[in-house]
C-alpha positions, 0 to 999 in steps of 0.5 A: 681604253683601246678607242681612246689610245687610237685616238691618241696616237692619230692626234700625235700622228698628224702634226708629224704627217703634216710637216712631213708632206710641207717638207715633201713638198719644199724639196719638189719645188726646189727640185723643180725650181732648180731644173727649170732655171738651173743655167741662172743657177749656174750662172750666180754660183761665182758670185755666190762662192765668192761671198762664201769663200772671201766674206763670210768664210773668214768671219770664223777668224773673229774670234782671235780679236777675243784671244792672245793669237799665236799662229804656232798655237792656232785658233784653239790653242791660243789663250782667251783674253777677252775684251782686252784688246778693245780696252787697249784700242779705246784708252790709247792715244790713237782712238780719237785721232783715227775715229775723228779722221774716219768719221770726217772724210766720211762725212765730206765725201757724203755731203760733197762727193755723193751730190756731184753725181746728182747734180752732174745726171740733173745737168746732163739730163737737161741738155738737148745737144746728144754731141755735146752731151755724149762728149760731156758724158765720156769726158766724166766718166774716162778717169773712172777706168784709170787705175787709182795708183795712176790717180795717186801718182797724178795728184803727187806729180801735179801738187808737187813744189815744182809741180803744175798746180805750183806753177800756175799759182806763182805765175797768176798769184805770186804764191809761194809753192806749196807741199801740197801732198805733204801738208796735213791741213790739205790731205782731206781736199785732196782726197775729197776733191780726187774722189769727186773728179775720178767717180763723178761721171760713173755715178752719175750714170745710175741717176741718169737711168733712174730719169730715163723711167720717169714718165715724159707726160709729167713734163708736158702737164707740167709745161702746160701749167706754166713751169719752167725747167728749173721747177720741172727739175726740182717738182720732176725729176728730183721726186722721181729719182728718190727712190734710187738715191736713197737707196745709194745713200743707205749703202753709203752710210754701211760703207761710212767707216770704209772710207776708201782705205786703198787710196788713204795708203797711197797718198798718206805718209807719216807728216798727214798722220794728224788728219789722213790717218783712219782705222783702216790704215791703222789696222793695216799697219798694226796687223800686216806690218807689225804683225799684231794680229789679234790687236787689228782684228779687235779694232776692225771688229769695232769698225764692222759693228759701227758700221752695222749699226749705222746701216740698221739705223740709216734704213730704220730711218728710211723705212719711217720717212718713206717707203723705199728701205733695203728691207 
């Protein structure tokens, strides 16, 4: 009987001792790795702290989306209302307009702005003259470093009734001046077009860097087979940068519901709300200007959940279609 009890005790102690040994080894590995790479950990710590404080920390406040929040009562003292704010938003007059404008602006940016950087990179890659190539790169990069406020200010000046664009249209075609920035029908065109002008050069840098990793021997073999520059671009360059394109596309889809809200706030006005007002600007007006914190938190949470779902779908499709994926 005593031997049986000793055997059972030894069997029970083995898993615990094994687990303790594994934990001890893990701690030793972590300590050694930290000592060996302490400079790298020190360099990355500000980035980690930024995300912990400003990205993950505020998620604690999402509970106000389910409460009738009052700053005087605080998070815990405010009464619980469940999904009342979500239902109010879904039943409101603005819901379908906001959703439509957000999706359309994001879709147009995806269709027109995203390929623009790829096309510019492909064209620059084919230029042999170094001076001309660097000149074009510098000119296309420059707008990216101009403040967004300045960019929108230029739009207002150029697109005004007495601006340069209207003067040219009147002089060349005799068209009556149009207040482009106050016409809702022109908002999406101006938003996407100015975005292309400002960011096409900068976005092409990533694709040019990806093209530099394509094996030059592939181009030599294609030349020997009689492939012209267009076929080389289509069959070698594009497949070579496709993993980069897919990753950036997935990340862009993850931001599908964000759609440059800061720029829209600078560009829009009540006369263009019909096509310009998106979920992000609506949250700003409700939460900041009207101090309706719970309602705006519910709308923002809805937007975040849609974006997260789109990101999961895009990554799942990329994983099934090819080998390139985020996780």
